[in-house]
Phi, psi and omega in degrees: 000317179300322178298318179293320177297315180298319179298315179297318181296320177296321183282325189237355179083000181202156176198141174210165183228145171241140182266143176292135181248000179235097182156200182287124182289336183295325180211079184292150173293165180214152183242123177266132181228169171217156182242137176228152176270129177292127185297326183275312186267343184064019175272148176279127182241132180263133178241140177274131178270301181191157174249147184227152174289133178289337181268324183251343183064021174273149181293138178267162179296156184301329182296338176292323181294317187295333182280091184304325182295348179284341192245148178300148179286341180255148178246163177231141176269179184300319181298315180294320179295316179299317179295319179295316178299317178300318180292322178293324180284330181220080186296342182271350180289143178295144180217126183286321185282321187253011188301322183262000182261143175222000000 
């Protein structure tokens, strides 16, 4: 997932991920997105880059992206994903962001 986020960030200057909420919980699919500011309106607009299988990390067909109900309403950036992976790999290590959450 981090590799896909980094690729999107290099290509578009931004990257975030939404986790699949309809499917196997052990290895959920994920959607990589990026945000850009509209030059005319100055509003932040989210664009979908690609969706991937959580088990194989292969790109999924476009119809998976379109089904909004498939994806978590909250997104995570690269920093948050890296911190979560670190915490999962070493649950006893101190963590400032997730210290009080279980």
